[in-house]
N, C-alpha and C positions, 0 to 999 in steps of 0.2 A: 279502442282505448288509446289515449295519447299520453305520452310522458308529461310530467309536470313542467312548469315553466323553466325557462332557460337557466335561471340561477340555481334551481335544484339540480339539474344535470351538471352544472358547473362544479358543484361540491364533489361529485364523483370524479370529474376530470382533474380537479385540483389535486385529489389524493392520488390519482394515477400519475399525475405529473411529479408530485413529490417523490414517490417511489421510483420513477424512472431516473430522476436526478441522482437518488441515492444508489441506485443500481450502477451507475458510472463509477461511483467511488469503489465498489467491489472490483470492477473489471480493471480500473486503473491500478489498484493494489496488485491484481494478478500479473499485470505486465510490467510494473515498475518497482514494487517493493523488493528489498534485498532477500534473496533466497526463495521468492514465492513460487517458483516453478518446480524446485526440487527439494525444498525444506519441509519441515512439518507443517501440519495444518495450523492456521492462525488461531484456532480454538483449542489447540493442544495445551493441556493445563501445565505441563512441565516446561514448555518453552515460550509460551505467549507472555505478553505484557498487558497491563490494563487497557492502553490506548489500542493495541493491536486487536485485542479481544473485542473491544467496543466497535472498532472499525468493521470487523467481520460480523458481529451480532447485529448491528443496526441495518446491515444489508439483508438480514434474513427476512425483513419485511417485504422485500421486493417481489420475489416469485409468487408467494401465496396471494398477495393483493392483486398482482398482475393477472393470475389465473382467475381469481374470484370475480374481479370486475369485468373480465372477459365474458363470464357468464351473465353478469348484470347487464352488459351491453347487448348481449344476445337477446335478453328478455325485452330491453327497451326498443330494440330494433324490431322485434316481432310484434310490438303493441299495435302497430297499424298495419300489420301484414297477416295473411292467412297462415295457418300452420304448415301448409304445403310449400309456401314461399320461404318460410323460415327454415323448414327442413332442407330445402335445396341450398339456401344460403350457407347454413351451418355445415352441411355435408361437403359442399364443394370448397368452402373456405378451409375446412379442416384439412382436406387433401392438399390444397395450396400451401398451407402452412408447413405441412410435413415435407413437401417438396423444397420449400424455401429453407427449412432446417438442414436438409441433406446437402444442398447444393450451394446456397448463398451463405448461410450461417457457418457451415463448415469452412468455407473458403475464407471469410473475413476473420475467423478465429485463427486459422492455421496459415493462410496465405500459401497453401500447398496446392499447386495446379494439378497434381497427380491424384488428389483425393485419396491418399493412403492412410489419412487420419480422419475418420468420419465421426461426427458427434450427434448425439441425440440429447438435447437439453430442453429448456423451457418452451421454446417454440414447437417443438415436437409434442411435448405434453399437452400444450393448448390445442394444437391441431387434432390429436387423437381424441382428446376429450370433447372437442366440438363435434366430431363425427359421432360419438357416443350420444351426446346431448341431442343431436338431430333426430334420433330415434326416440329419446325418453320424452321429448316434448308432447307426445301424443298420449302420454299416460296421465291419469289424475294427478294433481299437484301433491296430494297427500302421499301417494305412492312415490312420487319423485323425492319428496322430502325424507321419507323413511329410507330410501335407497341412498340418498346423499349422506345422511347421518351414518348409516351403517358402514359406507366405504370411508368416510373420514374417521369416525370414532372406533371402528372395528378392525381396520387393516393391521393394526399392531398385534392382533392375535396371530398374524401370519409370520412374525418376525423370527420365529424358531425354524421356519422352513428354509433351509439353506440347500441350494443345489450347486452342482459343479459340471463343467464340461461345456461342450458347444453343440450338443444335440438340439433338435428343433424344440423339444420340450423344455430344455434348459433355457434356451433363448427367449421363449415365450415368458417364462418366469422372470427372467431379467427384465424384460420390458414392462411386466406387470407389477413387480414388487421388490426385486433384488438388484441393486446397482452393481454393475459389473463392467469389465473391459474384455472385449473379444479380440484376440490376437490371431490373425491368420498369417499366411507367408509374407505378404507385403502390405497387409492392411490391418490397421487397428481401428476398432469401433468402440467408442465411449457410450455406454448406456447409462447416462447420469440421472435421468428423471423417470423412474418407474411410475406407471401411470394410475394405478388404482386409486390412491388418496387424491390425485389431481382431478380425476374425473368427478369424484365426490364433491370436491371443492367447487368445481365449475357448476355442477348441478345445484348446489346450495347458492352460489352466486346468481344463478338464473332465477331462482325463487326470490332471492333477496330484491330483485328488480321490482317486485310487486309493491315494495314500499314507496316506489316512486311513480306509481300510476296516477293518472288524473283523479282528483277528487279524494286522494288519500290524505287523511287529516294530518296536518304538519305537527301539531303537538303530539299526536299519537305516534307518529314516526320517530320523533325525538325521544319519546319514552322508550320505544322499542330499541333504538340505537344504544341508549344509555343502559338498558337491561342487558342487551346482547354484549355490549362492550365490557361492562363490569362483570357479567356472568362468565364470559370466557376467560377473563384475566383471573377471577377467582377459581375457576376450574383448573387453570394451570398450576396455581399455587397449592391447591388442595391435592391434586393428583401427583404433583412433583414431590410434595411433602411426604405423602404415603409412599411413594417410590416403589410401587408395584407394578403399575401399568401406565402406558401412554408414551413411552419412549424406549428405543432400543437399548440405550445405555443409562442405567441408574446412576444417580449422583452419589457422591460419598464425601465424608469429612476429610479434608486434607490437612497438611501440616501448618497451613497459614489460612486466615480468614479470606484473604483474597483468592486463593486457590480453591477454597470451598465454594465461594461465589461463582467462580468459573465453572466448577463441576456442576453446580445447581443449574446454571443457565447454558450448559452445553447440551443442546438439543439436536436431534437428528433431522437433517434435511433431505437426505437421499435413501429412502422416500421420506417425505415430510411426516413426522410423527404427529399424533394427536396433540401433544403438548406444544410442538412447534407451531401448529396451526391456531391453537388457543392463544398463545402469547403474541402472535403477529395480527391475527384478525381482530382480537379484542380491542387493542388500541386504535385499529383502523375504524371500527365502529364509532369510538369516541371522537376520532378526528372528523368523521362525517357529520357527527352531531354539532361539533363546535364550529365547523365551516359551512353550516347549512346556508347561510345567506351572506357570508363574509366576502367582500370584494374590495380589493385594494391592488396596489402595484405589485406586491409580492405574489398575491394569488394569481394575478394576471400573468405573471412570469412562469409559474408552475403550470397554469392552464395550457400554455403553448405546447409543452412537452406532453401533457395529458391528452391532448386532442389528436396527436399524431404518434401514437405509441410504437406502431410496427416500423414506420419510417425511422423514428429515432433510434429504435433498438439496433437495427442493422447498421445505421450510420455511426452510431457511437462506438460500436465495436471496431468498425473499419478505421475510424479516426484514432482510437486508442491504440490499436495494433500498429498503425502507421506512425503514430508518435513514438511508440516503443522502439521502432527501427532507428528513429532519429536518436532516442535515448540511449540505445546500446552503442551507437557510434560515438556519442559524446563521451560515454563511459570508457570507450576504447576497445569495445568488443567488435564482433563481426555481425553484420546484418543478417547473414545466412542463418545465424542461430535463432532468429526470430521466425524462421520458416519451420513449421512443426510437421514432422513426418511420422510414419508408423512407429518409429523407435521412440517417439515422444520428445520431450525437451532435451536439448543438447546438454551434455555434462559441462560445457563451458559456462552454462548459466548459474552454476553453483557460486561463482564469484561475482555475478552481476547483481545489480539492484541499488535502489536508493532508499533513503530514510522515509519514515512515515510522513514527515513534514513535507518532503518533496512530493510524495504521493498526493497529499491534500492540495498542494498547489497546482499540480498537474490536473487533478479532478476538476477544480474550479475553472481552470483554463479550457478543459474540454468542454464543459458545460456552457460556458460563455461562447466559445467557438461554434457550438452546434445551434445556439439559440436563433440567430438570424435565419439559418436554413429551415429549421422547424417552423418558425413563424411564417416564413414565405410559403411553405407547403400547406400549413394550416389555412391560410387565406385562400390558397388555391383550391383546397378541398371544399371550403365554405362557398366559394364562388362558382363551383362546378359540380353541384349536387346531382345533376342530371347524368353525370358520367358514372355508370354503374361500376366500372372496374376500380374506382377509388375506394369502394367499401372493402376491397381485398388488400389495400395498401395502407 
């Protein structure tokens, strides 16, 4: 089996590129917005503003689409490979991604050479999910589908299971379903991406790749994308309206309409609730349908980032963090406060930060700065397909 023609695959890369660019906005906000390190969550109803809430909400699309399309890419990669070769690739790449999370991603986020603040974020979730997927590919597709749906739609039944402590049993649960921070004598470990729903999401993304097989009818694929997109969005509003299941925190009527809207759309990311995944993946399906064959200068721009996602991910964090050091010096602070240790962000950062207007300007600057590097690397990968190690970067 071969994947469809180049422009079909381009629609996937364009979507990936769009969410990678949006991802940078969230991370620029993390490092530049006033009070972002020590203040309330940007989605907190009592303290947020419409623009701040939107800035955070729009970036919710990044992680789930990133993980989902990683599964789709695994399927497309395996179309011309045996299951054994695909297993080896997924298993080894999963281990490699976990290594990169612990040692490369931790460093670019913290700039701490002592590694006293270790993070487990989206790269960890993708890596572990790939390892799981490497075994699941040998199962019948129907079984894989059922398992994926159960993990995505059923994991919220576990929300009431709360554990404490740092026993092995507790740590396993933190990695699977409960976001937590482990603090030891001189080391802090941030467990930000419990993996149960992410595994299910990657599994479903893997099966989704079947829509892009050779000879799959284009009109039929568009019909399915429309059905899935509208169906997921409808499911979000129905379940959120019923307000019984699908998210850790129910919504409630507030003293103002704006705050009520905030409450309705405040959905849980750690781990991603069923509602979180419905409202992010639904529009993603409609995007793929709309950009099935679209090609212009704008899509070419996003295509660059979508074809080098891992390279872009690490590079954009490195650049943003480096720019943040310049930003705090301009602000009049100390660059040492941008080095994060086991104690977390410095209390000096309470007074640091810029307006959202500046955040958006820095975001645009970061994206434009990264573009030529990503484009050059994209061309290098395209011209060196014989180099096996490029598939790991």
